[in-house]
DSSP file (Angstrom, degrees, kcal/mol; ACC not computed):
  #  RESIDUE AA STRUCTURE BP1 BP2  ACC     N-H-->O    O-->H-N    N-H-->O    O-->H-N    TCO  KAPPA ALPHA  PHI   PSI    X-CA   Y-CA   Z-CA
    1    1 A M              0   0    0      0, 0.0     2,-0.3     0, 0.0     0, 0.0   0.000 360.0 360.0 360.0 126.8    0.0    0.0    0.0
    2    2 A A        -     0   0    0      2,-0.0     2,-0.4     0, 0.0     0, 0.0  -0.701 360.0-164.2 -91.4 144.6    1.4    3.4   -1.0
    3    3 A E        -     0   0    0     -2,-0.3     2,-0.5     2,-0.0     0, 0.0  -0.988   6.0-155.2-128.0 141.0    0.8    6.5    1.1
    4    4 A H        -     0   0    0     -2,-0.4     2,-0.4     2,-0.0    -2,-0.0  -0.956  10.9-153.4-114.1 133.5    1.3   10.1    0.1
    5    5 A H        -     0   0    0     -2,-0.5     2,-0.4     2,-0.0    -2,-0.0  -0.902   8.7-170.6-110.3 134.7    1.9   12.7    2.7
    6    6 A F        -     0   0    0     -2,-0.4     2,-0.4     2,-0.0    -2,-0.0  -0.956   8.0-158.3-122.3 142.8    1.1   16.3    2.3
    7    7 A Y        -     0   0    0     -2,-0.4     2,-0.4     2,-0.0    18,-0.1  -0.935   8.6-171.5-127.2 145.4    2.2   19.0    4.8
    8    8 A L        -     0   0    0     -2,-0.4     2,-0.5    16,-0.1    16,-0.2  -0.999   6.6-160.3-134.1 137.0    0.9   22.5    5.6
    9    9 A K  E     -A   23   0A   0     14,-2.8    14,-2.2    -2,-0.4     2,-0.4  -0.974  13.4-168.6-116.2 131.0    2.5   25.1    7.8
   10   10 A A  E     -A   22   0A   0     -2,-0.5     2,-0.5    12,-0.2    12,-0.2  -0.960  12.0-162.8-123.2 137.7    0.3   27.9    9.1
   11   11 A D  E     +A   21   0A   0     10,-2.8    10,-2.1    -2,-0.4    -2,-0.0  -0.982  13.9 173.3-114.9 127.1    1.2   31.2   10.9
   12   12 A W        -     0   0    0     -2,-0.5     8,-0.2     8,-0.2    -2,-0.0  -0.952  14.7-164.7-136.2 113.9   -1.6   32.9   12.8
   13   13 A P        -     0   0    0      0, 0.0     2,-0.2     0, 0.0    -1,-0.1   0.668  56.9 -49.5 -78.6 -17.3   -0.7   35.9   14.9
   14   14 A G  S    S+     0   0    0      1,-0.3     4,-0.1     2,-0.0     6,-0.0  -0.662  84.1  13.7-173.9-133.4   -3.8   36.3   17.1
   15   15 A G  S >  S-     0   0    0     -2,-0.2     3,-1.8     2,-0.1    -1,-0.3   0.251  80.9 -71.1 -72.7-170.2   -7.5   36.5   17.4
   16   16 A R  T 3  S+     0   0    0      1,-0.3    17,-0.3    16,-0.0    -1,-0.1   0.825 127.2  44.4 -53.1 -43.1  -10.5   35.8   15.2
   17   17 A N  T 3  S+     0   0    0     22,-0.1    -1,-0.3    15,-0.1    -2,-0.1   0.066  87.4 119.2 -99.0  25.9  -10.0   38.7   12.8
   18   18 A S    <   -     0   0    0     -3,-1.8     2,-0.5    -4,-0.1    15,-0.4  -0.236  63.7-120.2 -75.3 174.3   -6.3   38.3   12.3
   19   19 A E        -     0   0    0     13,-0.1    13,-0.2    21,-0.1     2,-0.1  -0.988  35.0-179.1-118.4 127.9   -4.6   37.6    9.0
   20   20 A G  E     - B   0  31A   0     11,-3.0    11,-2.0    -2,-0.5     2,-0.3  -0.430  17.7-132.5-114.0-170.4   -2.5   34.5    8.7
   21   21 A Y  E     -AB  11  30A   0    -10,-2.1   -10,-2.8     9,-0.3     2,-0.4  -0.993  13.5-164.0-148.1 137.3   -0.4   32.8    6.1
   22   22 A I  E     -AB  10  29A   0      7,-2.8     7,-1.8    -2,-0.3     2,-0.4  -0.934   4.2-168.6-124.2 150.9   -0.2   29.2    4.9
   23   23 A E  E     +AB   9  28A   0    -14,-2.2   -14,-2.8    -2,-0.4     5,-0.2  -0.989  17.8 155.8-135.3 126.3    2.3   27.2    2.9
   24   24 A A  E >  S- B   0  27A   0      3,-2.8     3,-2.2    -2,-0.4     2,-0.3  -0.710  70.6 -66.6-148.6  91.5    1.6   23.7    1.5
   25   25 A G  T 3  S-     0   0    0      1,-0.3    -1,-0.2    -2,-0.2   -19,-0.0  -0.469 122.9  -5.1  62.1-123.1    3.8   22.9   -1.5
   26   26 A N  T 3  S+     0   0    0     -2,-0.3     2,-0.9    -3,-0.1    -1,-0.3   0.560 116.5  94.3 -79.9  -8.1    2.7   25.3   -4.3
   27   27 A L  E <   +B   24   0A   0     -3,-2.2    -3,-2.8     2,-0.0     2,-0.4  -0.771  46.3 155.1 -87.2 110.2   -0.1   26.7   -2.2
   28   28 A Q  E     +B   23   0A   0     -2,-0.9     2,-0.3    -5,-0.2    -5,-0.2  -0.937  18.0 131.9-138.4 111.4    1.2   29.8   -0.5
   29   29 A T  E     -B   22   0A   0     -7,-1.8    -7,-2.8    -2,-0.4     2,-0.2  -0.991  54.9 -98.9-157.9 159.0   -1.3   32.4    0.5
   30   30 A K  E     -B   21   0A   0     -2,-0.3    14,-2.5    -9,-0.2     2,-0.3  -0.505  40.9-158.9 -74.8 153.4   -2.7   34.8    3.1
   31   31 A I  E     +Bc  20  44A   0    -11,-2.0   -11,-3.0    12,-0.3     2,-0.3  -0.978  22.9 140.7-136.3 149.3   -5.7   33.5    5.0
   32   32 A S        -     0   0    0     12,-2.0   -13,-0.1    -2,-0.3   -15,-0.1  -0.960  55.9 -70.0-167.3 177.1   -8.5   35.1    7.1
   33   33 A I        -     0   0    0    -15,-0.4     8,-2.6   -17,-0.3     9,-0.3  -0.603  58.6-110.0 -76.6 138.4  -12.2   34.9    7.7
   34   34 A P    > > -     0   0    0      0, 0.0     5,-1.8     0, 0.0     3,-1.6  -0.281  20.8-115.6 -69.6 156.8  -14.3   36.0    4.7
   35   35 A P  G > 5S+     0   0    0      0, 0.0     3,-2.0     0, 0.0    -2,-0.0   0.802 113.5  67.9 -62.2 -28.1  -16.3   39.3    4.9
   36   36 A E  G 3 5S+     0   0    0      1,-0.3    -3,-0.0     2,-0.1     0, 0.0   0.747 104.9  44.0 -61.9 -21.1  -19.5   37.3    4.6
   37   37 A M  G < 5S-     0   0    0     -3,-1.6    -1,-0.3     2,-0.0    -4,-0.0  -0.012 129.5 -96.7-112.4  27.1  -18.7   35.9    8.1
   38   38 A D  T < 5S+     0   0    0     -3,-2.0    -2,-0.1     1,-0.2    -5,-0.1   0.824  84.0 130.0  63.0  36.2  -17.7   39.3    9.4
   39   39 A G  S   <S-     0   0    0     -5,-1.8    -1,-0.2    -7,-0.1   -22,-0.1  -0.561  74.5 -98.4-109.0 178.7  -14.0   38.8    8.8
   40   40 A P        -     0   0    0      0, 0.0   -21,-0.1     0, 0.0   -23,-0.1   0.689  43.6-138.2 -73.9 -18.6  -11.3   40.9    7.1
   41   41 A G        +     0   0    0     -8,-2.6     2,-0.5     1,-0.2     4,-0.1   0.837  45.2 153.8  67.8  33.3  -11.5   39.0    3.8
   42   42 A V        -     0   0    0     -9,-0.3    -1,-0.2     2,-0.1   -22,-0.2  -0.826  59.8 -25.5 -97.5 131.4   -7.7   39.0    3.2
   43   43 A G  S    S-     0   0    0     -2,-0.5   -12,-0.3   -12,-0.2     2,-0.1  -0.378 106.5 -38.3  69.8-147.0   -6.4   36.1    1.1
   44   44 A T  B     -c   31   0A   0    -14,-2.5   -12,-2.0    -2,-0.1    -2,-0.1  -0.401  55.1-148.8-105.3-175.1   -8.4   32.9    1.0
   45   45 A N     >  -     0   0    0    -14,-0.2     4,-2.4    -2,-0.1     5,-0.2  -0.925  34.7 -92.9-149.7 169.2  -10.3   31.1    3.7
   46   46 A P  H  > S+     0   0    0      0, 0.0     4,-2.5     0, 0.0     5,-0.2   0.840 120.9  56.5 -58.3 -34.5  -11.3   27.5    4.6
   47   47 A D  H  > S+     0   0    0      1,-0.2     4,-2.0     2,-0.2     5,-0.1   0.933 111.1  42.1 -64.8 -45.8  -14.6   27.8    2.7
   48   48 A E  H  > S+     0   0    0      2,-0.2     4,-3.0     1,-0.2    -1,-0.2   0.873 113.9  52.9 -67.3 -37.3  -12.9   28.7   -0.5
   49   49 A M  H  X S+     0   0    0     -4,-2.4     4,-2.6     2,-0.2    -2,-0.2   0.898 109.4  47.6 -68.8 -38.8  -10.2   26.1    0.0
   50   50 A L  H  X S+     0   0    0     -4,-2.5     4,-2.5     2,-0.2     5,-0.2   0.931 114.7  46.9 -64.9 -43.6  -12.7   23.3    0.6
   51   51 A L  H  X S+     0   0    0     -4,-2.0     4,-2.8    -5,-0.2     5,-0.2   0.918 113.3  49.3 -61.6 -43.5  -14.6   24.3   -2.5
   52   52 A G  H  X S+     0   0    0     -4,-3.0     4,-2.6     2,-0.2     5,-0.3   0.896 110.9  49.4 -63.1 -41.3  -11.3   24.6   -4.4
   53   53 A A  H  X S+     0   0    0     -4,-2.6     4,-2.0     2,-0.2     5,-0.2   0.931 114.6  44.4 -63.8 -45.7  -10.2   21.1   -3.3
   54   54 A A  H  X S+     0   0    0     -4,-2.5     4,-2.1     2,-0.2    -2,-0.2   0.917 116.5  46.3 -66.1 -42.8  -13.5   19.5   -4.2
   55   55 A A  H  X S+     0   0    0     -4,-2.8     4,-2.5    -5,-0.2     5,-0.2   0.927 115.1  44.2 -68.2 -45.9  -13.7   21.3   -7.6
   56   56 A T  H  X S+     0   0    0     -4,-2.6     4,-2.2    -5,-0.2     5,-0.3   0.886 113.3  51.5 -69.3 -36.5  -10.1   20.6   -8.7
   57   57 A C  H  X S+     0   0    0     -4,-2.0     4,-2.3    -5,-0.3    -1,-0.2   0.929 112.2  47.5 -62.4 -44.2  -10.3   17.0   -7.6
   58   58 A Y  H  X S+     0   0    0     -4,-2.1     4,-2.7    -5,-0.2    -2,-0.2   0.953 114.3  43.9 -62.0 -51.0  -13.5   16.6   -9.6
   59   59 A I  H  X S+     0   0    0     -4,-2.5     4,-2.3     1,-0.2    -1,-0.2   0.863 115.3  48.1 -69.4 -35.0  -12.3   18.2  -12.8
   60   60 A I  H  X S+     0   0    0     -4,-2.2     4,-2.2    -5,-0.2    -1,-0.2   0.908 112.9  48.8 -68.9 -41.6   -8.9   16.4  -12.7
   61   61 A T  H  X S+     0   0    0     -4,-2.3     4,-2.2    -5,-0.3    -2,-0.2   0.926 112.6  48.1 -62.1 -45.0  -10.6   13.1  -12.0
   62   62 A L  H  X S+     0   0    0     -4,-2.7     4,-2.6     1,-0.2     5,-0.2   0.912 110.2  51.8 -62.5 -43.2  -13.0   13.7  -14.9
   63   63 A A  H  X S+     0   0    0     -4,-2.3     4,-2.3     1,-0.2    -1,-0.2   0.908 110.2  48.8 -60.7 -42.3  -10.2   14.7  -17.3
   64   64 A A  H  X S+     0   0    0     -4,-2.2     4,-2.6     2,-0.2    -1,-0.2   0.899 111.9  48.9 -64.9 -40.5   -8.3   11.5  -16.4
   65   65 A M  H  X S+     0   0    0     -4,-2.2     4,-2.0     2,-0.2    -2,-0.2   0.905 111.0  49.5 -66.3 -41.5  -11.4    9.4  -17.0
   66   66 A I  H  X>S+     0   0    0     -4,-2.6     5,-1.9     2,-0.2     4,-0.6   0.910 112.7  48.3 -62.8 -42.6  -12.1   11.0  -20.4
   67   67 A E  H ><5S+     0   0    0     -4,-2.3     3,-1.1    -5,-0.2    -2,-0.2   0.938 111.3  48.7 -63.7 -47.3   -8.5   10.5  -21.4
   68   68 A R  H 3<5S+     0   0    0     -4,-2.6    -1,-0.2     1,-0.3    -2,-0.2   0.840 109.9  53.0 -62.3 -32.6   -8.5    6.8  -20.4
   69   69 A A  H 3<5S-     0   0    0     -4,-2.0    -1,-0.3    -5,-0.2    -2,-0.2   0.591 108.8-127.2 -78.9  -9.8  -11.8    6.3  -22.2
   70   70 A G  T <<5 +     0   0    0     -3,-1.1    -3,-0.2    -4,-0.6    -2,-0.1   0.777  46.8 167.4  71.0  26.4  -10.2    7.7  -25.4
   71   71 A L      < -     0   0    0     -5,-1.9     2,-2.0     1,-0.1    -1,-0.2  -0.486  45.9-113.0 -75.3 144.9  -13.0   10.3  -25.8
   72   72 A P        -     0   0    0      0, 0.0    33,-3.3     0, 0.0     2,-0.2  -0.486  42.1-169.2 -80.2  76.8  -12.4   13.0  -28.4
   73   73 A L  E     +D  104   0B   0     -2,-2.0    31,-0.2    31,-0.2     3,-0.1  -0.465  19.6 175.6 -70.9 129.9  -12.3   16.0  -25.9
   74   74 A Q  E     -     0   0B   0     29,-3.0     2,-0.3     1,-0.4    30,-0.2   0.829  66.1 -26.8 -95.9 -50.2  -12.3   19.4  -27.5
   75   75 A E  E     -D  103   0B   0     28,-1.8    28,-2.9     2,-0.0    -1,-0.4  -0.989  52.4-162.3-162.2 161.4  -12.5   21.5  -24.3
   76   76 A M  E     +D  102   0B   0     -2,-0.3     2,-0.3    26,-0.2    26,-0.2  -0.995   9.5 172.9-149.4 141.0  -13.6   21.4  -20.7
   77   77 A S  E     -D  101   0B   0     24,-2.4    24,-2.7    -2,-0.3     2,-0.3  -0.905  11.6-157.0-140.7 171.7  -14.3   24.0  -18.1
   78   78 A H  E     -D  100   0B   0     -2,-0.3     2,-0.3    22,-0.2    20,-0.0  -0.993  11.8-175.8-156.1 140.6  -15.7   24.0  -14.6
   79   79 A E  E     -D   99   0B   0     20,-1.0    20,-3.0    -2,-0.3     2,-0.3  -0.980  11.4-169.3-131.3 147.7  -17.5   26.1  -12.1
   80   80 A S  E     -D   98   0B   0     -2,-0.3     2,-0.4    18,-0.2    18,-0.2  -0.977   7.7-156.2-135.9 152.6  -18.4   25.2   -8.5
   81   81 A E  E     -D   97   0B   0     16,-2.0    16,-2.9    -2,-0.3     2,-0.4  -0.995   6.4-156.1-128.6 132.5  -20.6   26.8   -5.9
   82   82 A G  E     -D   96   0B   0     -2,-0.4     2,-0.5    14,-0.2    14,-0.2  -0.903   5.0-158.8-108.6 138.5  -20.3   26.2   -2.1
   83   83 A I  E     -D   95   0B   0     12,-3.1    11,-2.0    -2,-0.4    12,-1.7  -0.970   4.2-168.0-120.8 121.8  -23.2   26.8    0.2
   84   84 A V  E     -D   93   0B   0     -2,-0.5     2,-0.4     9,-0.2     9,-0.2  -0.939  11.6-148.2-110.2 124.9  -22.6   27.4    3.9
   85   85 A D  E     -D   92   0B   0      7,-3.0     7,-2.8    -2,-0.5     2,-0.5  -0.732   6.1-162.3 -91.7 137.7  -25.7   27.3    6.2
   86   86 A V  E     +D   91   0B   0     -2,-0.4     2,-0.5     5,-0.2     5,-0.2  -0.930  18.5 165.5-122.0 106.6  -25.7   29.4    9.3
   87   87 A T  E >  S-D   90   0B   0      3,-1.9     3,-1.9    -2,-0.5    -2,-0.0  -0.985  72.4 -14.6-124.0 124.1  -28.3   28.3   11.8
   88   88 A N  T 3  S-     0   0    0     -2,-0.5    -1,-0.1     1,-0.3     3,-0.1   0.855 128.2 -55.0  53.0  38.9  -28.3   29.6   15.4
   89   89 A G  T 3  S+     0   0    0      1,-0.2     2,-0.6    -3,-0.1    -1,-0.3   0.509 109.6 125.1  77.6   3.8  -24.7   30.9   14.9
   90   90 A V  E <   -D   87   0B   0     -3,-1.9    -3,-1.9     2,-0.0     2,-0.5  -0.874  52.0-146.9-101.6 123.0  -23.4   27.5   13.8
   91   91 A F  E     +D   86   0B   0     -2,-0.6     2,-0.4    -5,-0.2    -5,-0.2  -0.768  21.0 177.7 -90.4 125.6  -21.7   27.5   10.4
   92   92 A T  E     -D   85   0B   0     -7,-2.8    -7,-3.0    -2,-0.5     2,-1.0  -0.990  33.4-129.3-132.4 125.1  -22.1   24.2    8.4
   93   93 A Y  E     +D   84   0B   0     -2,-0.4    -9,-0.2    -9,-0.2    45,-0.1  -0.626  38.2 174.6 -71.2 106.4  -20.8   23.6    4.9
   94   94 A K  E     -     0   0B   0    -11,-2.0    44,-2.4    -2,-1.0     2,-0.3   0.923  46.5  -1.9 -86.5 -49.5  -24.1   22.4    3.4
   95   95 A K  E     -De  83 138B   0    -12,-1.7   -12,-3.1    42,-0.2     2,-0.4  -0.994  42.3-155.8-151.8 147.9  -23.6   21.8   -0.3
   96   96 A I  E     -De  82 139B   0     42,-2.7    44,-2.8    -2,-0.3     2,-0.6  -0.999  15.3-159.9-123.0 129.7  -21.2   21.9   -3.2
   97   97 A I  E     -De  81 140B   0    -16,-2.9   -16,-2.0    -2,-0.4     2,-0.4  -0.945   5.6-157.7-111.6 116.4  -22.6   22.2   -6.7
   98   98 A H  E     -De  80 141B   0     42,-3.0    44,-3.1    -2,-0.6   -18,-0.2  -0.787   8.3-173.9 -93.4 134.9  -20.3   21.2   -9.5
   99   99 A K  E     +D   79   0B   0    -20,-3.0   -20,-1.0    -2,-0.4     2,-0.2  -0.655  10.4 177.8-129.8  74.8  -21.1   22.7  -13.0
  100  100 A P  E     -D   78   0B   0      0, 0.0    44,-2.6     0, 0.0     2,-0.5  -0.510  15.3-157.7 -78.4 148.2  -18.8   21.1  -15.5
  101  101 A T  E     -Df  77 144B   0    -24,-2.7   -24,-2.4    42,-0.2     2,-0.5  -0.992  14.2-177.2-122.1 120.7  -19.0   22.0  -19.2
  102  102 A V  E     -Df  76 145B   0     42,-2.6    44,-2.8    -2,-0.5     2,-0.5  -0.977   7.0-169.1-124.9 127.9  -17.5   19.3  -21.5
  103  103 A V  E     -D   75   0B   0    -28,-2.9   -29,-3.0    -2,-0.5   -28,-1.8  -0.966   6.7-158.0-119.1 122.8  -17.4   19.7  -25.3
  104  104 A L  E     -D   73   0B   0     -2,-0.5   -31,-0.2   -31,-0.2   -33,-0.0  -0.632  34.1 -90.9 -92.4 157.8  -16.4   16.8  -27.5
  105  105 A K    >   -     0   0    0    -33,-3.3     3,-2.2    -2,-0.2    -1,-0.1  -0.242  42.3-103.8 -63.8 157.7  -15.1   17.2  -31.0
  106  106 A S  T 3  S+     0   0    0      1,-0.3    -1,-0.1    -3,-0.1    -2,-0.0   0.731 118.1  61.6 -60.3 -24.7  -17.6   17.3  -33.8
  107  107 A E  T 3  S+     0   0    0    -35,-0.1    -1,-0.3     2,-0.0    -2,-0.1   0.452  75.4 128.6 -82.5   2.3  -16.8   13.7  -34.9
  108  108 A A    <   -     0   0    0     -3,-2.2     2,-0.1   -36,-0.2   -37,-0.0  -0.284  53.5-133.8 -60.4 140.4  -17.9   12.3  -31.5
  109  109 A T     >  -     0   0    0      1,-0.1     4,-2.1     0, 0.0     5,-0.2  -0.425  21.4-108.5 -89.9 166.7  -20.4    9.4  -31.8
  110  110 A N  H  > S+     0   0    0      1,-0.2     4,-2.3     2,-0.2     5,-0.2   0.875 122.0  55.8 -60.3 -37.4  -23.6    8.9  -29.8
  111  111 A E  H  > S+     0   0    0      2,-0.2     4,-2.2     1,-0.2    -1,-0.2   0.884 106.2  49.9 -63.5 -38.8  -21.9    6.1  -28.0
  112  112 A E  H  > S+     0   0    0      2,-0.2     4,-2.4     1,-0.2    -1,-0.2   0.888 110.0  50.4 -68.0 -38.6  -19.1    8.5  -27.0
  113  113 A Y  H  X S+     0   0    0     -4,-2.1     4,-2.2     2,-0.2    -2,-0.2   0.897 110.2  50.5 -64.3 -39.0  -21.6   11.0  -25.7
  114  114 A S  H  X S+     0   0    0     -4,-2.3     4,-1.6     2,-0.2    -2,-0.2   0.908 110.7  48.9 -63.5 -42.8  -23.3    8.3  -23.7
  115  115 A S  H  X S+     0   0    0     -4,-2.2     4,-2.2     1,-0.2    -2,-0.2   0.901 109.4  53.0 -62.9 -41.9  -20.0    7.3  -22.2
  116  116 A L  H  X S+     0   0    0     -4,-2.4     4,-2.6     1,-0.2    -2,-0.2   0.909 104.5  55.0 -61.3 -43.5  -19.2   10.9  -21.4
  117  117 A E  H  X S+     0   0    0     -4,-2.2     4,-1.2     1,-0.2    -1,-0.2   0.896 110.1  46.9 -58.1 -40.6  -22.5   11.3  -19.5
  118  118 A K  H  X S+     0   0    0     -4,-1.6     4,-2.7     1,-0.2    -1,-0.2   0.905 112.1  49.8 -67.0 -41.7  -21.6    8.3  -17.4
  119  119 A L  H  X S+     0   0    0     -4,-2.2     4,-2.7     1,-0.2    -2,-0.2   0.871 103.5  59.2 -66.9 -37.2  -18.1    9.5  -16.7
  120  120 A V  H  X S+     0   0    0     -4,-2.6     4,-0.5     1,-0.2    -1,-0.2   0.892 114.3  38.0 -58.4 -39.7  -19.3   13.0  -15.7
  121  121 A K  H >X S+     0   0    0     -4,-1.2     4,-0.9    -5,-0.2     3,-0.7   0.895 115.4  52.3 -76.7 -42.1  -21.4   11.3  -12.9
  122  122 A K  H 3X S+     0   0    0     -4,-2.7     4,-1.3     1,-0.2     3,-0.3   0.830  97.8  66.3 -66.1 -32.9  -18.8    8.7  -12.0
  123  123 A A  H 3X S+     0   0    0     -4,-2.7     4,-1.4     1,-0.2    -1,-0.2   0.854  96.5  57.0 -58.2 -34.9  -16.0   11.3  -11.6
  124  124 A E  H << S+     0   0    0     -3,-0.7    -1,-0.2    -4,-0.5    -2,-0.2   0.905 110.6  40.9 -65.3 -40.7  -17.8   12.7   -8.6
  125  125 A T  H  < S+     0   0    0     -4,-0.9    -1,-0.2    -3,-0.3    -2,-0.2   0.623 115.1  53.5 -82.7 -11.8  -17.9    9.4   -6.7
  126  126 A S  H  < S+     0   0    0     -4,-1.3     2,-0.2    -3,-0.1    -2,-0.2   0.661  82.9 101.3 -94.1 -18.6  -14.3    8.6   -7.7
  127  127 A C     X  -     0   0    0     -4,-1.4     4,-2.1    -5,-0.2     5,-0.2  -0.484  69.3-140.8 -71.0 132.0  -12.7   11.8   -6.5
  128  128 A M  H  > S+     0   0    0      1,-0.2     4,-1.8    -2,-0.2    -1,-0.1   0.815 100.7  53.4 -67.2 -30.2  -10.9   11.3   -3.2
  129  129 A I  H  > S+     0   0    0      2,-0.2     4,-1.9     1,-0.2    -1,-0.2   0.920 108.5  49.7 -70.1 -42.2  -12.1   14.7   -1.8
  130  130 A S  H  > S+     0   0    0      1,-0.2     4,-0.9     2,-0.2    -2,-0.2   0.912 111.6  49.0 -60.1 -41.8  -15.7   13.9   -2.6
  131  131 A R  H  < S+     0   0    0     -4,-2.1     3,-0.2     1,-0.2    -1,-0.2   0.867 108.5  54.8 -65.5 -34.4  -15.2   10.6   -0.8
  132  132 A A  H  < S+     0   0    0     -4,-1.8    -1,-0.2     1,-0.2    -2,-0.2   0.854 115.9  36.0 -67.8 -34.8  -13.6   12.3    2.2
  133  133 A I  H >X S+     0   0    0     -4,-1.9     3,-2.5    -5,-0.1     4,-1.9   0.468  86.4 130.8 -98.0  -1.6  -16.6   14.7    2.7
  134  134 A Q  T 3< S+     0   0    0     -4,-0.9     4,-0.1     1,-0.3    -3,-0.1  -0.236  74.2  21.4 -54.6 134.4  -19.3   12.2    1.8
  135  135 A G  T 34 S+     0   0    0      2,-0.3    -1,-0.3     1,-0.1     3,-0.1   0.267 123.8  58.8  89.5 -11.6  -22.1   12.1    4.3
  136  136 A N  T <4 S+     0   0    0     -3,-2.5     2,-0.4     1,-0.3    -2,-0.2   0.699 107.0  34.1-115.0 -36.3  -21.2   15.6    5.6
  137  137 A V  S  < S-     0   0    0     -4,-1.9    -1,-0.3    -7,-0.2    -2,-0.3  -0.989  79.8-128.0-126.5 126.5  -21.5   17.8    2.5
  138  138 A E  E     -e   95   0B   0    -44,-2.4   -42,-2.7    -2,-0.4     2,-0.5  -0.519  21.2-152.3 -71.6 137.0  -24.1   17.3   -0.2
  139  139 A I  E     -e   96   0B   0     -2,-0.2     2,-0.3   -44,-0.2   -42,-0.2  -0.957  12.6-173.9-113.7 128.0  -22.7   17.2   -3.7
  140  140 A E  E     -e   97   0B   0    -44,-2.8   -42,-3.0    -2,-0.5     2,-0.5  -0.914  10.4-149.5-120.0 148.2  -24.9   18.2   -6.6
  141  141 A L  E     +e   98   0B   0     -2,-0.3     2,-0.4   -44,-0.2   -42,-0.2  -0.974  17.9 174.4-123.6 126.4  -24.0   18.0  -10.3
  142  142 A E        -     0   0    0    -44,-3.1     2,-0.2    -2,-0.5    -2,-0.0  -0.748  23.1-177.2-127.1  82.4  -25.2   20.3  -13.0
  143  143 A A        -     0   0    0     -2,-0.4     2,-0.5   -44,-0.2   -42,-0.2  -0.540  19.4-158.5 -88.7 146.9  -23.3   19.2  -16.1
  144  144 A T  E     -f  101   0B   0    -44,-2.6   -42,-2.6    -2,-0.2     2,-0.4  -0.992  14.9-173.6-120.3 121.3  -23.5   20.7  -19.6
  145  145 A I  E      f  102   0B   0     -2,-0.5   -42,-0.2   -44,-0.2   -44,-0.0  -0.964 360.0 360.0-121.2 129.9  -22.4   18.4  -22.4
  146  146 A H              0   0    0    -44,-2.8   -43,-0.2    -2,-0.4    -1,-0.1   0.316 360.0 360.0-124.6 360.0  -21.9   19.4  -26.0
């Protein structure tokens, strides 16, 4: 069994509305609480990072699946939306909505489009970040296929 280890170093100077800094490989950025949660809004925040992890994991997983299937990919883009619920002062990451757009080349067959539709759905359950948050954060898929 292979294991991969990832490391993050965080500097945080003080209280709730401070500005910190994180380093994790190529991820190097300031961090703080977002303005939507009455923070200073400097750099990124945990909400954006969780959304970013889920979105990039999904799109990279989908790209790998499309490549392995030999589908004639023309282009692909992706947007995601994260929804945080605040009930009685408790913040809960409620839902992530993935919105991939996948365009196959004009010579794509109906069978290839059918295969793509399956892969778009399968990528979500195959992504390790989705599996990590499964049961805690709802994942919704709104795909556009051309």
